[in-house]
KOLNU-179956 format. One record per residue: residue in one letter; x, y, z of N, C-alpha, C in turn; residue number from 0. Coordinates in pm, 1 decimal. Atoms other than C-alpha are relative to their C-alpha. Layout:
# residues N
resn = A | n_X = X | n_Y = Y | n_Z = Z | ca_X = X | ca_Y = Y | ca_Z = Z | c_X = X | c_Y = Y | c_Z = Z | resi = NUM $
...
# end
This chain:
# residues 71
resn = X | n_X = -87.0 | n_Y = -114.4 | n_Z = 20.4 | ca_X = 6380.5 | ca_Y = 6538.1 | ca_Z = -169.2 | c_X = 123.4 | c_Y = -44.0 | c_Z = -78.8 | resi = 0 $
resn = X | n_X = -116.0 | n_Y = 30.4 | n_Z = 82.1 | ca_X = 6658.4 | ca_Y = 6545.3 | ca_Z = -425.8 | c_X = 120.3 | c_Y = 75.9 | c_Z = 55.6 | resi = 1 $
resn = X | n_X = -121.5 | n_Y = -61.0 | n_Z = -53.2 | ca_X = 7006.1 | ca_Y = 6608.7 | ca_Z = -284.4 | c_X = 99.8 | c_Y = 23.4 | c_Z = -113.1 | resi = 2 $
resn = X | n_X = -103.1 | n_Y = -30.6 | n_Z = 99.0 | ca_X = 7334.3 | ca_Y = 6689.5 | ca_Z = -462.1 | c_X = 33.9 | c_Y = -120.1 | c_Z = -87.9 | resi = 3 $
resn = X | n_X = -32.3 | n_Y = 120.1 | n_Z = 78.4 | ca_X = 7382.5 | ca_Y = 6329.2 | ca_Z = -578.1 | c_X = -99.6 | c_Y = -17.4 | c_Z = -114.3 | resi = 4 $
resn = X | n_X = 87.6 | n_Y = 26.6 | n_Z = 113.7 | ca_X = 7238.8 | ca_Y = 6222.6 | ca_Z = -914.3 | c_X = -111.6 | c_Y = -96.0 | c_Z = 39.8 | resi = 5 $
resn = X | n_X = 115.8 | n_Y = 85.4 | n_Z = -21.7 | ca_X = 6892.1 | ca_Y = 6066.8 | ca_Z = -906.1 | c_X = -52.0 | c_Y = -38.2 | c_Z = -137.7 | resi = 6 $
resn = X | n_X = 58.1 | n_Y = 43.6 | n_Z = 126.4 | ca_X = 6745.5 | ca_Y = 5859.1 | ca_Z = -1189.6 | c_X = -147.9 | c_Y = -30.6 | c_Z = 20.8 | resi = 7 $
resn = X | n_X = 145.4 | n_Y = 12.8 | n_Z = -13.3 | ca_X = 6368.3 | ca_Y = 5871.5 | ca_Z = -1244.0 | c_X = -63.5 | c_Y = -23.3 | c_Z = -136.9 | resi = 8 $
resn = X | n_X = 75.2 | n_Y = 17.0 | n_Z = 125.1 | ca_X = 6106.7 | ca_Y = 5780.1 | ca_Z = -1506.1 | c_X = -59.7 | c_Y = 132.6 | c_Z = -45.8 | resi = 9 $
resn = X | n_X = 65.0 | n_Y = -126.8 | n_Z = 33.2 | ca_X = 5937.7 | ca_Y = 6122.8 | ca_Z = -1490.0 | c_X = 60.8 | c_Y = 114.5 | c_Z = 81.2 | resi = 10 $
resn = X | n_X = -58.0 | n_Y = -111.2 | n_Z = -75.0 | ca_X = 6132.7 | ca_Y = 6437.0 | ca_Z = -1397.7 | c_X = -105.6 | c_Y = 97.3 | c_Z = 52.3 | resi = 11 $
resn = X | n_X = 106.1 | n_Y = -90.3 | n_Z = -45.9 | ca_X = 5809.7 | ca_Y = 6636.0 | ca_Z = -1368.7 | c_X = -53.4 | c_Y = -45.9 | c_Z = 135.2 | resi = 12 $
resn = X | n_X = 48.6 | n_Y = 53.9 | n_Z = -127.8 | ca_X = 5680.4 | ca_Y = 6408.7 | ca_Z = -1092.1 | c_X = 104.6 | c_Y = 16.5 | c_Z = 109.7 | resi = 13 $
resn = X | n_X = -107.6 | n_Y = -6.9 | n_Z = -99.6 | ca_X = 6018.4 | ca_Y = 6406.0 | ca_Z = -914.6 | c_X = 24.5 | c_Y = 142.5 | c_Z = 47.7 | resi = 14 $
resn = X | n_X = -30.6 | n_Y = -139.4 | n_Z = -33.8 | ca_X = 6053.6 | ca_Y = 6786.4 | ca_Z = -919.9 | c_X = -121.8 | c_Y = 80.7 | c_Z = 45.3 | resi = 15 $
resn = X | n_X = 125.3 | n_Y = -71.7 | n_Z = -29.0 | ca_X = 5690.8 | ca_Y = 6878.2 | ca_Z = -842.0 | c_X = 4.9 | c_Y = 82.5 | c_Z = 129.4 | resi = 16 $
resn = X | n_X = -0.8 | n_Y = -70.3 | n_Z = -129.0 | ca_X = 5745.6 | ca_Y = 6976.7 | ca_Z = -475.5 | c_X = 139.1 | c_Y = 46.7 | c_Z = 41.3 | resi = 17 $
resn = X | n_X = -137.1 | n_Y = -41.7 | n_Z = -29.7 | ca_X = 6110.5 | ca_Y = 7083.9 | ca_Z = -499.6 | c_X = 17.0 | c_Y = 150.6 | c_Z = -17.9 | resi = 18 $
resn = X | n_X = -45.9 | n_Y = -137.6 | n_Z = 18.3 | ca_X = 6270.0 | ca_Y = 7428.3 | ca_Z = -465.4 | c_X = 146.2 | c_Y = -7.0 | c_Z = -38.2 | resi = 19 $
resn = X | n_X = -140.7 | n_Y = -5.3 | n_Z = 35.9 | ca_X = 6597.7 | ca_Y = 7505.9 | ca_Z = -638.7 | c_X = 21.6 | c_Y = -9.5 | c_Z = -149.6 | resi = 20 $
resn = X | n_X = -39.4 | n_Y = 10.6 | n_Z = 139.4 | ca_X = 6786.4 | ca_Y = 7473.5 | ca_Z = -964.3 | c_X = 61.1 | c_Y = -137.1 | c_Z = -21.7 | resi = 21 $
resn = X | n_X = -42.0 | n_Y = 136.7 | n_Z = 27.2 | ca_X = 6845.1 | ca_Y = 7132.4 | ca_Z = -1120.8 | c_X = 50.4 | c_Y = -12.0 | c_Z = -142.9 | resi = 22 $
resn = X | n_X = -41.5 | n_Y = 38.4 | n_Z = 134.3 | ca_X = 7030.1 | ca_Y = 6989.3 | ca_Z = -1418.9 | c_X = -68.8 | c_Y = -133.3 | c_Z = -28.3 | resi = 23 $
resn = X | n_X = 77.1 | n_Y = 119.1 | n_Z = 35.1 | ca_X = 6808.6 | ca_Y = 6732.1 | ca_Z = -1592.0 | c_X = 48.4 | c_Y = -50.2 | c_Z = -135.3 | resi = 24 $
resn = X | n_X = -47.9 | n_Y = 61.4 | n_Z = 124.3 | ca_X = 6943.2 | ca_Y = 6492.7 | ca_Z = -1858.7 | c_X = -100.3 | c_Y = -104.3 | c_Z = -47.0 | resi = 25 $
resn = X | n_X = 95.1 | n_Y = 95.7 | n_Z = 56.9 | ca_X = 6711.4 | ca_Y = 6303.3 | ca_Z = -2090.2 | c_X = 72.3 | c_Y = -128.2 | c_Z = -40.2 | resi = 26 $
resn = X | n_X = -61.7 | n_Y = 124.8 | n_Z = 46.9 | ca_X = 6770.4 | ca_Y = 5944.0 | ca_Z = -2202.1 | c_X = 74.6 | c_Y = 17.0 | c_Z = -132.7 | resi = 27 $
resn = X | n_X = -65.2 | n_Y = -23.4 | n_Z = 128.9 | ca_X = 6874.1 | ca_Y = 6084.2 | ca_Z = -2544.0 | c_X = 121.2 | c_Y = 92.1 | c_Z = 9.3 | resi = 28 $
resn = X | n_X = -114.6 | n_Y = -87.7 | n_Z = -16.3 | ca_X = 7129.2 | ca_Y = 6327.7 | ca_Z = -2402.8 | c_X = -32.8 | c_Y = 148.2 | c_Z = 2.3 | resi = 29 $
resn = X | n_X = 36.9 | n_Y = -140.7 | n_Z = -20.1 | ca_X = 6931.2 | ca_Y = 6654.6 | ca_Z = -2392.4 | c_X = 38.5 | c_Y = 37.1 | c_Z = 142.6 | resi = 30 $
resn = X | n_X = -28.1 | n_Y = -48.2 | n_Z = -135.5 | ca_X = 7046.8 | ca_Y = 6861.0 | ca_Z = -2094.6 | c_X = -78.4 | c_Y = 128.8 | c_Z = 19.9 | resi = 31 $
resn = X | n_X = 84.7 | n_Y = -114.1 | n_Z = -32.7 | ca_X = 6807.6 | ca_Y = 7108.4 | ca_Z = -1932.9 | c_X = 38.0 | c_Y = 55.5 | c_Z = 136.3 | resi = 32 $
resn = X | n_X = -7.2 | n_Y = -61.8 | n_Z = -132.4 | ca_X = 6837.5 | ca_Y = 7356.6 | ca_Z = -1648.4 | c_X = -143.6 | c_Y = 30.0 | c_Z = 40.0 | resi = 33 $
resn = X | n_X = 137.7 | n_Y = -15.6 | n_Z = -45.6 | ca_X = 6514.5 | ca_Y = 7348.6 | ca_Z = -1449.5 | c_X = 0.7 | c_Y = 73.4 | c_Z = 133.8 | resi = 34 $
resn = X | n_X = 16.0 | n_Y = -76.5 | n_Z = -123.3 | ca_X = 6430.0 | ca_Y = 7612.5 | ca_Z = -1188.2 | c_X = -137.8 | c_Y = -30.4 | c_Z = 55.4 | resi = 35 $
resn = X | n_X = 125.8 | n_Y = 43.2 | n_Z = -61.3 | ca_X = 6161.4 | ca_Y = 7486.8 | ca_Z = -949.8 | c_X = -35.3 | c_Y = 89.4 | c_Z = 117.7 | resi = 36 $
resn = X | n_X = 54.0 | n_Y = -69.7 | n_Z = -116.1 | ca_X = 5942.5 | ca_Y = 7669.7 | ca_Z = -704.0 | c_X = -112.1 | c_Y = -87.0 | c_Z = 54.9 | resi = 37 $
resn = X | n_X = 100.4 | n_Y = 85.2 | n_Z = -63.6 | ca_X = 5731.1 | ca_Y = 7480.9 | ca_Z = -454.5 | c_X = -140.1 | c_Y = 42.3 | c_Z = -44.8 | resi = 38 $
resn = X | n_X = 134.0 | n_Y = -27.2 | n_Z = 47.1 | ca_X = 5374.4 | ca_Y = 7453.4 | ca_Z = -576.2 | c_X = -17.3 | c_Y = -30.1 | c_Z = -147.6 | resi = 39 $
resn = X | n_X = 14.7 | n_Y = 46.8 | n_Z = 135.7 | ca_X = 5447.5 | ca_Y = 7325.9 | ca_Z = -924.3 | c_X = 55.8 | c_Y = 88.3 | c_Z = -109.5 | resi = 40 $
resn = X | n_X = -53.7 | n_Y = -84.9 | n_Z = 106.6 | ca_X = 5604.9 | ca_Y = 7619.5 | ca_Z = -1111.1 | c_X = 140.7 | c_Y = -44.2 | c_Z = -36.7 | resi = 41 $
resn = X | n_X = -131.4 | n_Y = 40.1 | n_Z = 49.5 | ca_X = 5900.4 | ca_Y = 7514.2 | ca_Z = -1328.2 | c_X = 35.2 | c_Y = 82.3 | c_Z = -123.0 | resi = 42 $
resn = X | n_X = -53.5 | n_Y = -67.0 | n_Z = 118.0 | ca_X = 6110.7 | ca_Y = 7717.4 | ca_Z = -1571.4 | c_X = 106.7 | c_Y = -91.0 | c_Z = -57.6 | resi = 43 $
resn = X | n_X = -90.2 | n_Y = 96.0 | n_Z = 64.0 | ca_X = 6299.2 | ca_Y = 7502.2 | ca_Z = -1823.0 | c_X = 78.7 | c_Y = 70.4 | c_Z = -110.3 | resi = 44 $
resn = X | n_X = -87.3 | n_Y = -54.4 | n_Z = 104.0 | ca_X = 6597.1 | ca_Y = 7606.1 | ca_Z = -2035.6 | c_X = 90.2 | c_Y = -111.2 | c_Z = -51.2 | resi = 45 $
resn = X | n_X = -84.9 | n_Y = 104.7 | n_Z = 56.5 | ca_X = 6773.5 | ca_Y = 7369.9 | ca_Z = -2274.7 | c_X = 143.7 | c_Y = 50.3 | c_Z = -5.4 | resi = 46 $
resn = X | n_X = -141.4 | n_Y = -35.0 | n_Z = -2.1 | ca_X = 7152.8 | ca_Y = 7374.2 | ca_Z = -2225.2 | c_X = 78.8 | c_Y = -69.3 | c_Z = -109.8 | resi = 47 $
resn = X | n_X = -75.3 | n_Y = 76.1 | n_Z = 99.7 | ca_X = 7263.5 | ca_Y = 7108.8 | ca_Z = -2476.3 | c_X = -94.6 | c_Y = -82.9 | c_Z = -85.6 | resi = 48 $
resn = X | n_X = 73.6 | n_Y = 82.1 | n_Z = 95.9 | ca_X = 7130.7 | ca_Y = 6932.8 | ca_Z = -2784.7 | c_X = 23.5 | c_Y = -148.2 | c_Z = 28.8 | resi = 49 $
resn = X | n_X = -21.5 | n_Y = 143.6 | n_Z = -21.0 | ca_X = 7089.1 | ca_Y = 6554.9 | ca_Z = -2787.0 | c_X = 128.7 | c_Y = -46.4 | c_Z = -67.9 | resi = 50 $
resn = X | n_X = -125.2 | n_Y = 53.4 | n_Z = 53.1 | ca_X = 7409.6 | ca_Y = 6361.9 | ca_Z = -2843.2 | c_X = -19.0 | c_Y = -136.1 | c_Z = -63.9 | resi = 51 $
resn = X | n_X = 22.8 | n_Y = 136.6 | n_Z = 47.3 | ca_X = 7250.6 | ca_Y = 6030.2 | ca_Z = -2937.7 | c_X = -132.8 | c_Y = -8.0 | c_Z = -74.2 | resi = 52 $
resn = X | n_X = 125.7 | n_Y = 20.7 | n_Z = 72.9 | ca_X = 6985.0 | ca_Y = 5916.7 | ca_Z = -3184.7 | c_X = -86.4 | c_Y = -106.6 | c_Z = 66.5 | resi = 53 $
resn = X | n_X = 73.3 | n_Y = 101.6 | n_Z = -75.8 | ca_X = 6887.7 | ca_Y = 5622.7 | ca_Z = -2965.1 | c_X = 28.2 | c_Y = 23.6 | c_Z = 147.9 | resi = 54 $
resn = X | n_X = -21.6 | n_Y = -23.6 | n_Z = -143.4 | ca_X = 6844.6 | ca_Y = 5635.6 | ca_Z = -2587.4 | c_X = 125.1 | c_Y = -72.3 | c_Z = 51.3 | resi = 55 $
resn = X | n_X = -117.7 | n_Y = 62.2 | n_Z = -59.8 | ca_X = 7164.4 | ca_Y = 5571.7 | ca_Z = -2392.3 | c_X = -35.0 | c_Y = -64.1 | c_Z = 134.5 | resi = 56 $
resn = X | n_X = 51.0 | n_Y = 60.0 | n_Z = -123.4 | ca_X = 6960.6 | ca_Y = 5481.7 | ca_Z = -2083.2 | c_X = -151.4 | c_Y = 14.5 | c_Z = -1.7 | resi = 57 $
resn = X | n_X = 146.2 | n_Y = -2.6 | n_Z = -3.1 | ca_X = 6594.8 | ca_Y = 5436.8 | ca_Z = -1990.3 | c_X = -51.6 | c_Y = 116.4 | c_Z = 84.7 | resi = 58 $
resn = X | n_X = 47.6 | n_Y = -98.2 | n_Z = -96.6 | ca_X = 6567.4 | ca_Y = 5687.0 | ca_Z = -1704.8 | c_X = 59.5 | c_Y = 138.5 | c_Z = -23.2 | resi = 59 $
resn = X | n_X = -50.0 | n_Y = -136.7 | n_Z = -1.5 | ca_X = 6608.4 | ca_Y = 6062.7 | ca_Z = -1674.2 | c_X = 92.4 | c_Y = 15.7 | c_Z = 120.4 | resi = 60 $
resn = X | n_X = -93.3 | n_Y = -24.6 | n_Z = -110.9 | ca_X = 6894.1 | ca_Y = 6187.9 | ca_Z = -1452.4 | c_X = -18.3 | c_Y = 144.2 | c_Z = 48.3 | resi = 61 $
resn = X | n_X = 19.1 | n_Y = -132.2 | n_Z = -60.3 | ca_X = 6844.6 | ca_Y = 6480.6 | ca_Z = -1211.1 | c_X = 112.1 | c_Y = 23.9 | c_Z = 100.2 | resi = 62 $
resn = X | n_X = -103.9 | n_Y = -39.0 | n_Z = -95.4 | ca_X = 7118.2 | ca_Y = 6665.3 | ca_Z = -1021.3 | c_X = -30.0 | c_Y = 141.5 | c_Z = 48.0 | resi = 63 $
resn = X | n_X = 25.0 | n_Y = -133.3 | n_Z = -55.6 | ca_X = 7061.5 | ca_Y = 6959.6 | ca_Z = -784.7 | c_X = 124.4 | c_Y = 86.3 | c_Z = -21.5 | resi = 64 $
resn = X | n_X = -109.6 | n_Y = -93.8 | n_Z = 19.1 | ca_X = 7275.3 | ca_Y = 7260.8 | ca_Z = -878.5 | c_X = 4.0 | c_Y = 99.4 | c_Z = 115.0 | resi = 65 $
resn = X | n_X = 6.3 | n_Y = -102.0 | n_Z = -103.1 | ca_X = 7155.1 | ca_Y = 7518.1 | ca_Z = -625.3 | c_X = -137.0 | c_Y = -5.2 | c_Z = 68.4 | resi = 66 $
resn = X | n_X = 124.6 | n_Y = 6.4 | n_Z = -75.9 | ca_X = 6894.5 | ca_Y = 7508.5 | ca_Z = -349.5 | c_X = -59.6 | c_Y = 137.4 | c_Z = 22.0 | resi = 67 $
resn = X | n_X = 48.3 | n_Y = -130.0 | n_Z = -43.5 | ca_X = 6867.8 | ca_Y = 7880.2 | ca_Z = -265.4 | c_X = -34.2 | c_Y = 97.5 | c_Z = -111.1 | resi = 68 $
resn = X | n_X = 14.9 | n_Y = -99.4 | n_Z = 106.2 | ca_X = 6859.7 | ca_Y = 8051.5 | ca_Z = -604.7 | c_X = -140.3 | c_Y = 9.0 | c_Z = -58.9 | resi = 69 $
resn = X | n_X = 132.1 | n_Y = 1.6 | n_Z = 65.0 | ca_X = 6503.4 | ca_Y = 7963.9 | ca_Z = -702.0 | c_X = -95.3 | c_Y = 100.7 | c_Z = 57.7 | resi = 70 $
# end
C-alpha cells in the first residue's frame, strides 16, 4: 500500500495495480502525471507537466498519494 510519503519504484503500473485513490507520478525524465486508480486494474492517466530534462535525473519513478477517497 502506498501512503502519503513518496515511494520510488521501477514500474508504477505494478505498484499501483491494486491501489484505490489519486496519485502524482513523476517519471525519471521529469514528466508528471496524475493517475486515478480503482481496485482491479483500472487507471486513468493525465499528464500534468512536460519533461524538464533530456536525460534521466534518477533511475526510478516517484509516486505520491494525493487523495484516497476521490477515486
